[in-house]
C-alpha positions as CSV (number, residue, x, y, z in Angstrom):
1,X,103.9,-151.6,-96.3
2,X,101.2,-153.8,-96.8
3,X,101.6,-155.5,-100.8
4,X,98.4,-157.3,-102.0
5,X,98.6,-158.4,-106.1
6,X,95.7,-160.1,-107.8
7,X,94.8,-160.7,-111.3
8,X,92.0,-158.1,-110.7
9,X,93.7,-155.3,-108.2
10,X,97.1,-154.2,-106.3
11,X,96.7,-152.7,-103.3
12,X,100.0,-151.2,-101.7
13,X,99.8,-149.1,-98.6
14,X,101.1,-148.5,-95.0
15,X,100.4,-151.6,-93.1
16,X,98.2,-148.4,-90.4
17,X,96.2,-148.1,-93.1
18,X,94.8,-151.4,-94.7
19,X,91.4,-151.2,-92.9
20,X,90.6,-148.1,-95.0
21,X,90.0,-150.7,-97.7
22,X,86.6,-150.9,-96.0
23,X,85.3,-147.4,-97.2
24,X,86.2,-148.6,-101.1
25,X,84.1,-151.0,-100.4
26,X,81.8,-149.6,-99.5
27,X,82.1,-147.2,-102.2
28,X,81.6,-149.9,-105.0
29,X,78.5,-151.0,-103.0
30,X,76.7,-147.7,-103.1
31,X,77.6,-147.0,-107.3
32,X,76.8,-150.3,-107.9
33,X,79.4,-152.3,-109.2
34,X,80.5,-156.1,-108.5
35,X,83.7,-155.9,-108.2
36,X,83.5,-156.7,-104.5
37,X,81.9,-159.6,-104.8
38,X,83.2,-161.2,-107.8
39,X,86.2,-161.2,-109.3
40,X,87.9,-161.3,-113.3
41,X,88.9,-164.4,-113.0
42,X,86.5,-167.2,-112.0
43,X,87.7,-170.7,-110.9
44,X,85.5,-173.6,-112.2
45,X,85.9,-177.3,-112.2
46,X,86.2,-177.2,-116.0
47,X,88.9,-174.2,-115.9
48,X,88.6,-171.1,-115.4
49,X,86.7,-167.9,-117.4
50,X,87.2,-164.2,-117.2
51,X,85.0,-161.7,-118.2
52,X,86.5,-159.1,-121.1
53,X,83.6,-156.7,-121.8
54,X,79.9,-156.9,-120.5
55,X,77.3,-154.1,-120.9
56,X,73.8,-153.8,-121.2
57,X,72.3,-156.9,-123.1
58,X,75.6,-159.0,-123.8
59,X,79.1,-159.8,-121.8
60,X,82.1,-161.5,-123.8
61,X,84.2,-163.9,-121.5
62,X,87.9,-165.4,-122.4
63,X,87.3,-169.6,-120.9
64,X,90.4,-171.6,-120.4
65,X,89.1,-175.6,-120.5
66,X,90.4,-177.9,-118.7
67,X,92.2,-181.1,-120.9
68,X,89.1,-183.1,-121.5
69,X,86.4,-180.7,-119.8
70,X,82.2,-181.1,-121.2
71,X,80.7,-177.7,-120.5
72,X,77.0,-177.6,-120.7
73,X,74.7,-175.4,-122.9
74,X,73.9,-173.0,-121.6
75,X,70.9,-170.4,-123.1
76,X,70.6,-165.9,-121.7
77,X,67.2,-164.6,-122.0
78,X,68.3,-161.2,-121.1
79,X,71.9,-160.9,-122.2
80,X,74.5,-162.4,-126.0
81,X,77.0,-164.3,-124.0
82,X,80.0,-165.4,-127.1
83,X,82.6,-166.9,-124.9
84,X,86.4,-167.3,-127.0
85,X,88.0,-170.1,-126.0
86,X,91.6,-171.9,-125.2
87,X,92.7,-175.1,-124.2
88,X,94.5,-175.9,-121.2
89,X,97.7,-178.0,-121.3
90,X,98.5,-180.5,-118.8
């Protein structure tokens, strides 16, 4: 058996069937899903963000900032983006 656990998904499969994951990825692509491209949590030099919710015209993220980190001002013309943040200690 193979067990792969990430913050985005968990895979449990017999070792000889692991390559069938390709079918799942192809289904995601066919249905226009982004999961095969992007992880739910993305690490950046200033910390990380996790997409909590998104829809037509909006995206909600939780951000975690490293101590002393700075963010740049961003403007999105096609969606409203709301961030709820906290500062990572140490």
